[in-house]
C-alpha positions as CSV (number, residue, x, y, z in Angstrom):
1,M,-3.9,-10.0,19.4
2,Y,-0.3,-11.1,19.5
3,S,0.2,-10.1,15.8
4,K,-1.2,-6.6,16.3
5,C,1.1,-6.2,19.3
6,G,4.1,-7.1,17.1
7,R,4.7,-10.5,18.8
8,I,4.5,-12.4,15.6
9,E,6.4,-15.5,16.8
10,V,3.9,-16.0,19.6
11,A,1.1,-15.5,17.2
12,L,2.5,-18.3,15.0
13,Q,2.9,-20.6,18.0
14,V,-0.8,-20.1,19.0
15,F,-1.8,-20.6,15.3
16,S,0.3,-23.8,15.1
17,S,-1.3,-25.1,18.3
18,L,-4.8,-25.0,16.9
19,E,-6.2,-28.5,16.3
20,E,-8.6,-27.1,13.7
21,K,-7.8,-24.1,11.6
22,N,-10.7,-22.4,9.8
23,L,-10.6,-19.8,7.1
24,Q,-10.7,-17.0,9.6
25,S,-7.6,-18.2,11.5
26,W,-5.7,-18.8,8.3
27,T,-6.5,-15.4,7.0
28,I,-5.6,-13.6,10.2
29,M,-2.2,-15.4,10.3
30,I,-1.5,-14.7,6.6
31,S,-2.3,-11.0,7.1
32,G,-0.3,-10.9,10.3
33,V,2.9,-12.1,8.8
34,A,2.4,-10.0,5.7
35,D,2.0,-6.9,7.8
36,H,5.3,-7.6,9.6
37,G,7.2,-7.9,6.3
38,R,7.4,-11.7,6.3
39,G,6.0,-12.1,2.8
40,E,7.6,-15.5,2.2
41,D,5.8,-16.9,5.3
42,A,2.5,-15.4,4.0
43,I,2.9,-17.1,0.7
44,S,3.8,-20.4,2.4
45,L,0.7,-20.1,4.6
46,F,-1.5,-19.3,1.7
47,T,-0.3,-22.3,-0.2
48,Q,-0.9,-24.6,2.9
49,M,-4.4,-23.2,3.3
50,E,-5.3,-24.1,-0.3
51,E,-3.7,-27.5,0.1
52,N,-5.9,-28.0,3.2
53,G,-9.0,-27.6,1.0
54,L,-10.0,-24.1,2.2
55,K,-11.2,-21.6,-0.4
56,P,-9.6,-18.2,0.1
57,D,-11.9,-15.1,0.4
58,S,-11.4,-11.4,-0.3
59,L,-9.5,-10.8,3.0
60,S,-7.2,-13.8,2.3
61,F,-6.2,-12.2,-1.1
62,S,-5.7,-8.8,0.5
63,G,-3.1,-10.4,2.8
64,I,-1.2,-12.3,0.0
65,L,-1.3,-9.3,-2.4
66,S,0.2,-7.1,0.4
67,A,2.9,-9.7,0.9
68,C,3.8,-9.7,-2.8
69,S,3.9,-5.9,-2.8
70,H,6.4,-5.8,0.1
71,L,8.5,-8.6,-1.3
72,G,8.5,-7.1,-4.8
73,L,7.1,-10.3,-6.3
74,V,5.3,-8.7,-9.2
75,E,4.6,-11.8,-11.3
76,E,3.3,-13.7,-8.3
77,G,1.1,-10.8,-7.3
78,K,-0.4,-10.7,-10.8
79,R,-1.0,-14.4,-10.7
80,Y,-2.8,-14.2,-7.3
81,F,-4.9,-11.2,-8.6
82,D,-5.9,-13.2,-11.7
83,Q,-6.6,-16.3,-9.6
84,M,-8.8,-14.3,-7.2
85,V,-10.9,-12.9,-10.1
86,N,-11.0,-15.7,-12.6
87,T,-10.7,-18.8,-10.4
88,Y,-12.5,-17.9,-7.3
89,G,-14.8,-15.3,-8.8
90,I,-14.1,-12.7,-6.1
91,K,-14.8,-9.1,-7.0
92,S,-11.8,-6.8,-6.7
93,T,-12.1,-4.2,-3.9
94,M,-10.3,-0.8,-3.4
95,E,-7.9,-2.6,-1.1
96,H,-7.0,-5.2,-3.8
97,Y,-6.4,-2.5,-6.4
98,G,-4.3,-0.6,-3.8
99,C,-2.0,-3.6,-3.3
100,M,-1.5,-4.0,-7.0
101,I,-0.8,-0.3,-7.6
102,D,1.6,-0.2,-4.7
103,M,3.4,-3.4,-5.9
104,L,3.8,-2.0,-9.4
105,G,4.8,1.4,-8.2
106,R,7.5,0.0,-6.0
107,A,8.8,-2.0,-8.9
108,G,9.0,1.1,-11.1
109,M,6.3,-0.2,-13.4
110,I,4.5,3.2,-13.5
111,E,2.8,2.8,-16.9
112,E,1.2,-0.5,-15.8
113,A,0.2,1.0,-12.5
114,Y,-1.5,3.8,-14.4
115,R,-3.4,1.2,-16.6
116,V,-4.6,-0.5,-13.4
117,I,-5.9,2.8,-12.1
118,K,-7.7,3.6,-15.3
119,S,-9.3,0.1,-15.3
120,M,-10.7,0.4,-11.8
121,P,-14.5,0.4,-11.7
122,M,-14.5,2.9,-8.9
123,E,-12.7,6.2,-8.4
124,P,-9.3,5.7,-6.7
125,N,-9.1,6.9,-3.1
126,S,-6.4,9.1,-1.6
127,V,-4.2,6.2,-0.5
128,I,-4.0,4.8,-4.0
129,L,-3.4,8.3,-5.5
130,R,-0.6,9.0,-3.0
131,S,1.0,5.6,-3.7
132,F,0.9,6.2,-7.5
133,I,2.1,9.8,-7.4
134,G,4.8,9.0,-4.9
135,A,6.0,6.1,-7.1
136,S,6.1,8.4,-10.1
137,K,8.2,10.9,-8.1
138,N,10.6,8.2,-6.7
139,H,11.3,6.7,-10.1
140,E,11.3,10.1,-11.8
141,D,8.7,8.9,-14.3
142,V,6.0,11.5,-14.7
143,I,5.0,10.6,-18.3
144,C,1.9,8.7,-17.1
145,L,1.1,11.2,-14.3
146,D,-2.4,12.3,-15.3
147,E,-2.9,15.9,-14.2
148,N,-6.5,14.9,-13.2
149,L,-5.1,12.4,-10.7
150,R,-3.2,15.2,-8.8
151,K,-6.2,17.4,-8.9
152,L,-8.4,14.6,-7.6
153,L,-6.0,14.0,-4.7
154,L,-6.2,17.6,-3.6
155,Q,-10.0,17.5,-4.0
156,I,-10.4,14.4,-1.9
157,E,-8.1,15.8,0.9
158,P,-7.8,19.5,0.4
159,D,-6.6,20.2,3.9
160,L,-3.7,17.7,4.1
161,G,-0.4,19.6,3.6
162,A,1.5,16.4,2.6
163,N,-0.6,16.1,-0.5
164,Y,0.5,19.5,-1.7
165,I,4.2,18.8,-0.9
166,L,4.0,15.5,-2.9
167,A,2.3,17.2,-5.9
168,A,4.9,20.0,-5.8
169,R,7.8,17.5,-5.8
170,V,6.4,15.7,-8.8
171,S,6.0,19.0,-10.6
172,S,9.6,19.8,-9.8
173,V,10.7,16.5,-11.4
174,S,9.1,17.6,-14.6
175,E,10.5,21.1,-14.1
176,N,7.0,22.6,-14.0
177,W,8.0,25.5,-11.7
178,N,4.7,27.4,-12.2
179,D,2.8,24.5,-10.7
180,V,5.3,24.3,-7.9
181,A,4.8,27.9,-7.1
182,S,1.0,27.7,-7.3
183,L,0.9,24.6,-5.0
184,R,3.0,26.4,-2.4
185,D,0.8,29.4,-2.6
186,A,-2.3,27.2,-2.1
187,M,-0.6,25.7,1.0
188,K,0.1,29.2,2.4
189,G,-3.4,30.3,1.6
190,R,-4.9,27.4,3.5
191,R,-2.2,27.8,6.2
192,L,-1.2,24.1,5.8
193,K,2.0,22.4,7.0
194,K,3.3,19.0,6.4
195,A,3.2,17.1,9.7
196,P,6.5,15.6,10.8
197,G,6.9,11.8,10.5
198,C,7.5,9.6,13.5
199,S,9.4,6.3,13.7
200,W,9.1,3.9,16.6
201,V,11.4,1.1,17.8
202,E,10.7,-1.3,20.6
203,V,13.6,-2.2,23.0
204,D,13.0,-4.6,25.9
205,S,9.2,-4.1,25.6
206,A,9.6,-0.3,25.8
207,S,8.8,2.0,22.9
208,S,10.9,4.9,21.9
209,G,9.9,7.5,19.3
210,E,11.9,9.8,17.0
211,I,10.4,12.8,15.2
212,I,11.5,13.0,11.6
213,Q,11.3,16.6,10.3
214,P,10.0,16.9,6.7
215,A,12.3,18.2,4.0
216,V,11.5,21.7,2.7
217,G,11.7,22.6,-0.9
């Protein structure tokens, strides 16, 4: 509860006060600090959990992989993923693959992220597709950007304007202006718009929001 409310220090105090910590409490705390950008704390907790003789589960690895992604710890993330599959015999889920692709994408390792997508035993969801396509755009690396992946994203979420904007921006990086024009026409035909983003900041327990207007073109 404290973690979800953003009071991570209080959550840590409650966690530390527990006389007996089970796998669930360790996992919740690992995920909590990871979600708040405290990746080093997540890794430390994960190590302590293993040292205490507890066997991590699928959720535990989701938390530690997320932490590695936010910290940019690529080698560590690969090691945890390998440990999850080969040491603990845990089957990789969509969330695990999503963490790996996000981590590789942030690091600019687009080709390796693409290989992970192609190795997945299931079809990637819209979150993974947006992560990969966005990373390709940010690093101006569209060599591995399979056209089928962009088409799949628009098939999965055909009524989300942000998907068309993202696809158009990637096409502009590769100077494929015909695709840019057709994507914009598709948006107009569906009467779609990209919703403005919103950032929040908490000051003295009061939340304040700011609308961020999307860039056009």
